[in-house]
N, C-alpha and C positions, 0 to 999 in steps of 0.2 A: 404228751408225746413220749413214745417208747424209746428205750435205749437204742434199739435197732434203727429207729427213724433218725435219732441224733447222729449216730455213726454214719448213716447214709448221707446226711447233710454235710458233715465235715470231712467226708472221705476224699473229695477232690474239690477244694475251694475254687470258686470262680475267679475271674480277673478282678483285682483290686483297683478301683478307679475312683480318685478323688477329684472333683471338679470345683475349683475355687474354694478350697477348704481353709478354715482359719483355726488357729490354736485357741481352745476355749477359754484360756486364762489370760490371753493378751487383751489389752485395751488400747484405745486411741486409734490412729490410722493404721490398721493392720493390713499388710500386703498378703492377699490370698495366694495359695499355691495349688497347682494341679499336678498329679502324678499318676502313673499307671504301672502296676506291678502284676506279673503273671501274663498269661496269653503267650505272645511271642517271646518274651524275656521274663524269666522267673525272678531276676534280681535287678536292682537299680543301685549304681555306685555314684554317690554325690561327692563332688570335689569343689574346691573354691577356697577363698580366703577365710582366715579366722574372723570371727564376729560377723560373718556373712549370712548366717542363718541356717547352716547345715544341720546343727543339732536341733534347732527349732523345727525344721522340716521332719526330722526323724521322730521327734516326740509328737508332732501333729498327727502323723500317720498312726502311731500306736494308740494315742488317745481317742481318735475318731473311730478306729476299729473297736476298741473296748466300749466306747459309749454306745455304738450301734448294737453290740451284743448284749448290753445291759438295758436296752430299750429306751435310751435317752435320745433327745433330739440332737441331730448332728449339724454343726455350723458349716454347711457346704451347699453348693448350688445344685440345681437339677442336672442329672446325668451321673451323679455320684453312685458308685456301686461298692458296697462293703460286704465281703463274704464272711461266713461264719468259720472261725478257726478254732481248733481244739486247744491250741496253745499259742500265746504271744510272748516271745522271749526277747529281752532287751539287755544290752551291755552298753550303758551310757554313763559318761562322767568318770571321775577318778575315785578310787576307794583304797587309799593308803592306810596301813595299820601297823604301828610299831609292835603292838602286842602280838599280832599274828605274823609278824615279819613279812608283810606284804608291801611290795613296791607298786607303782602305777602299772607297770607291765604285768607283774604277778597277779594283781587284782583283776586285770582284764582277762588274762589267760584262765584264771580260776573260773570266772563267769562263762567264758566261751566253751571251756571243756564240758561244763554241766549242760550247756545248750546243745553241743554236738552229740551228747549221749542220748538226747530225747527228740531231737529235731527230725521231722518227717514231712510227708506231703501235706499234712494238715496243720502246719505251723507257719507263723510269721516271725521272722528273726530280724531284730534291729541292732546293728553294730555301729558304735560311734568310734571314730578315730582308729580304724582297723590297722594294725601293724605299728602303732605308735608306742613310745616308751622304751625302745631298744634300738639296736643297730639298724639303720635304714635298709641295708641290703637284706639282712635276715628278717627284719620286720615285714618287708614287702613279700619275700618268699613265703613266710608263714601266712600272710594275708591271702595270697593266691591259693594256698593249699586249703585254707578254711573256706573260702568262697567256692572252690571246686567241690569240696565235700558237701556243702549245703545245696549246691546245684544238683549233685548226683542223687541226694535223698529226696529232692523235689520240693524243698521248702521255698516259700516266698521270702525274699531278702531285700532289705533296704540298709545300706551301709554308707559310712562317710570315711574319707581318707585324704591324706596329703601326698601319698606316694605316687610318683609319676609312673612307676612300674605297674601299679594297679590300674591306673588309667588306661595304659596300653593293653593290659590283660582284659579289662572290661570291653575294650574295642574289638579284640579278637575273639573273645568267648561269645558264642551264639546266644547263650542263655542269660547274658548280662548286657546292660545298657548303661552308658554314661549319662550323668546329669550334672548340672553345676548351678551354683548360686551366683547371680550376676554381680559384677563389681564395676562401678563407674570410674574409668581412668581419669576423668577430668576433675571430679570432686574428691577422688581417692576415698570414696565411701561406698559401702555395699548398698544395693537396691532391694535386697531380700527377695528377688524374683527367682523362682526355680525354672531352669531351662532344661528340657529333656533332650537327650541325644548328643550333647556337647560337653566334653570335660572342661573343668574350670582351672584357672591359674590360682596359685596360692597368694600372690601379691604381698608376700611378707615384707619386702623392702618398702613398698608403697604404703602399707599400713603403719609400719614403724615410722616412716616420714610424717604421716598424718598425726601420729601420737607424740611427735616432738623429738625423735632420735636425731643426734647431730649428723650433719651432712658428711663430715669426714668419716664417721663410722659407716654410714650407708654406702659411701663410695668404696671403702675398703671391702665391705661385704659383697658388693656387686662384682668387684675384681676376682673374688674367690669362687664365684659360681662357675662350674665347668661349662665349656662351650656347648656340649650336648644339652645340658639342662637349660642353658639360656636359649638355645635354638628351639627346644620344645616349648618353653614358656612363651617365646615370641610367636611361634606358630599358633599356639592356642589363642593368643591375643588377636592375631590376624583373623582366625576363624570366627571368633566372637564378633569382631567388627564387620566381617562379611555377612554373618548371619543377621546382625542388626540392620545392615544396609538392605539385605534381601527382604526382611520383614517390612521395612519402611517402603521399599519399592512395591511390594505386593499390596500394601495398604493403599498406596497412591494409585496403583492400577485399578484396584477394586473401586476406589472413589471415582476415578475417571470413567470406569465402565458404568457405574450407577448413574453418573451425571449424563453420559451419552444416552443411556436408556431413557432417562427422564426427558431429554431434549427430543429424542425420536418419538416418544409417546405424545409430547406436546405438539409436535409437528403433525403427527397423524391425526390428532384430535382437531387441530385447526384446519387441516385439509378437509376432514369430514364435515366440519361446520361450514366451511366455504362452499363445498359441494351442495349441502342442503340449502344454503341461502341462494346459491346460484340457480338451483332447480326451482326454488320457490319463485324467484324473480322471473325466470323464463315461463313458468306456469302462469303467473299473473299477466305477463305480456301476451301470451297466447290467448288467454281468456278475454282480455280487453280487446284484442284484435278480432276475435270471433264475435264479440258483442257489436263492435263497429261494423263488421260486415253484415251482420243480421239487420242492423238498423238501415244500412244502405240498401239492402235487398228489399226490405219492407217499403222504404221510401220509393224505390223504383216501381215496385208492383202497384203501389197506390197511385202513382202519377201516370202510369201507362194508359189508364182509362180516360184521362182528360187531356192527353197531349195532342197538339197540332203538329203539322209537319216540322215547323221550326223547333218546336219543343222536343220532337223525337231526335233532332240533331243534338240537342242538349243532353237528351237521355243517353245517346251513344257515347257522348263525352263522359257522362257519369259512369257508363259501363266500362269505359277504359280505366277510370279510376278504380272501379271494383276489381278489374283484372290485375292492376298493379298491386292493390292491397292483398288480393288472393295470392299473388306470387310471393309477396313478403311473408305472408303467413306460412306458405309452404316451405319457404326457406328456413323460417324459425323452426318448424316441425322437423325438417331434415337435420338441422343442426343439433336439436335436442336428441334425436334418434342416434345420430353419429356419436355424440358425446357419451351417451349411455352405453353404446356398443363398445366404444374405445375403453371406457372405464371398466366394463365387464371383462373385456379381453385383457386389459392391463392387470386387473386383480387376479384373473386366472393365470396369466403368465407369471406373476410373482409367486404364485403357489406352485407352479410346475417347475421341477428340477430337470433340465435337459438330460442329465446323467441317468435319470430314472427310466427313460424310454427304453424298452426292450423289444426285441423282435417278437412279433405276434400281438403286441398291444394294440388296442383300439384307440385311435387318436382323433380328436375333433379339431377341425381347422376353422379359422376365423371366417365367418360368412357362409359356412356350409353346415347344414343341419345334420346330414348323414355322416357317420364315422368312417374313417379309413383304417387300413391295417399297416402298422410299421413293418417294413421288410428288412430293415437294417438299423443299427444304432446310429446316433448322431456322428457325422463324419467331421474331419478337421475344419471344413468350411462352415460348420454349423448348420448343415442341411440333413434332412432325413428322407429316405426313399419310402414312399407311401403308395399303397394300392387303393384307389378309389373306384369301386366297381370293377370294371375291366381296364381301367387306366392306371398305368404306373407312372409316377412323377416324383420329382425331388422338390421338397418345399423347405423354406427356412424354418428353423425351430421356433422363431418368435411368432409364426403363423399358427402354431399348435397351442390351443387354449386349454386343453385338458386331455387326459389319457385314462384309459381303463385297462388294468393289467389283464393279459390273456392267460389262459390256463391250458397248457399243452396236455394232451392225453385225456381230457375230460370234455367230450363233445357237447354234453348236456350243459356245461357251465361256460363253454367258450363263447367269446363274442362273435356273433354271426353278422357278417356284413351283408347288406342288401344286394340282390342281383342287379346287374346293370339296368338302368332305366331305359325306356324306349327313346329312340333318337327324336328330339323335338324339332329336328330340322335346323336349317342354318339361317332362318329369317323369322322375325316377329314383327307384327304391325300393331302399333298403338295409336295410330293417327286418329285424331278427333276425341280421344279419351281424356278424362280428367287426370290430374297428377296423382291423386290418391288411388286411382285405378291402374294407371299405366306403370308406375314405378315398381310396385310389388310384382306385377306380371313380368317385367324385365328381369328383376332379381331371380325369380323362379326359373325363367327361361335360361339365363346364364348358368345357373347351378346345374340344370338338367343337361344342357349342351356340354358343359365341362365334363360331367361324369359319363356322358356318352362318347367322349373322345373327340368332339369337334374342336377345331383350333381357330376357325374364322366364322363369325356370324354377322348378320346385318340387323339393325334396329331401324324400322321405318316409323318415323314420328311426324313427318310432314314439316312444311315450312311455317305457315301461319304467322303468328306474332313472334315466334322464336322462344316463347316461354317454355314449352314442352321440350324443345331441343336443348335448351340450356340446362333444364333440370335433369334430363337423361344423361347428358355428358358429365354433369357434376356427380351423379350416381356412379357412372363408369369410372371416374377418376378416383373414387374412394373404394372401389370394389377390389378385394384381394385376388380374385380370379382373373382380373383383366390386366394384361401386360401393356397394351396400348390401344388407342382408338383414333379415328380420323373421319372427317366427312367424306362421303362417296364422291366419285367423279360425276361429271354432269350426266354422262350417258347412263349412270347407275342410280341417279336420283338426286345428285348434288347435295345441297344442305338439308334436304328432307330425309336423308338416310345417313346413319353413322355406321362405319365399318369397325368391328371390334375384333381384336386378336386376344385369344385367351391364353393364360399362363400355361407353360409346359412343365 
């Protein structure tokens, strides 16, 4: 790879993202950490208690970056992204020297000065305990200035501190983001979990208590904390508790959502299995009844040739039994057809969103093969104005089983509604016909009469045994285009005629 290619790679490092990374030298039950540097925020400021894992987090970031650039396997999970840096600079730990007259503060400043001289957009800078070792006010001010300079030169930054002023600075500075190491207030021990977006508390008094500091000393120290500092620390504690509660709530909601989804899926599967079983039972019933009818008809035809007068009377009785069995079979068939139609309409209605109906859409109504045109959106009463041929009517939205979007301005692609059908008249006669012939003719007649604009029609079915009359009226009772029906008056045919009023 040429020098120009290397310069191009490190010119603008991508976002640094570590997903569940682990320090390569730690053993045992290691708590993984996740962190993001770059992108929306160039720097991360980690706060929290001593012995909480801040320095370990800092070292983990530096080691994983250098391991990746050296071609080593990185102990992190999928989703980790480690850019190529031209320089990785770190100021971690104390370096006191009597020979060089260096205090802790002087040693830190000496390292940071060298880093500031060379840091640019191609560098990763790691600073431990920024602003420590001197007066807190001046140390915090110096820390802000150092972070501001590194942000301005475009370096990626990960720093740790105890200064509350720097926590506030990271909150207000757009290029910095707070992070903290978690501390369990009940066990007074760190959890070593890194939390992005929330500053941490120092918990110095709590840690001193865990290490065995006398309570009298701790009480005296607590009294000397300024009210403002105590308020900030208490606020941070409340924020951490609220965040933990929110995380727990979100997990509970996700678990409940998944459980509800599983229950819904199980119910859907059981419903489908029930429908399949029900359809199979009805199919077997219908087949058995057809076989029984066939046997009866064959027996009747075989006996007709040998019957005497008295035997013909017995034959008529058998014929009545056949008529009853035929009626039962027709009733089963109608019930199957009705159930299938209702399931089809119910499934279609579940998929149809009433709010999706737009003016100009083609809409298909339950029981009507030809589409209509929506003339207005769904109103407050849940009804839609529809044009069916030359008939304008308002129908309930649950009668619409599907829709097809219209496209204004494109005549070639628009839904074309059929021209009004010829008027079929106001009367249909099915007297003497079998059920399987009469019922489809009546359904077709009602459909054509409705689209032609008729509001009142007559169905002539005759009196007879009443089987055809009963089947016709059951059909009318389930038909979506029929608003009501009744037997005709005696002068109009009495029980041999049914008067039908169509929906408007």
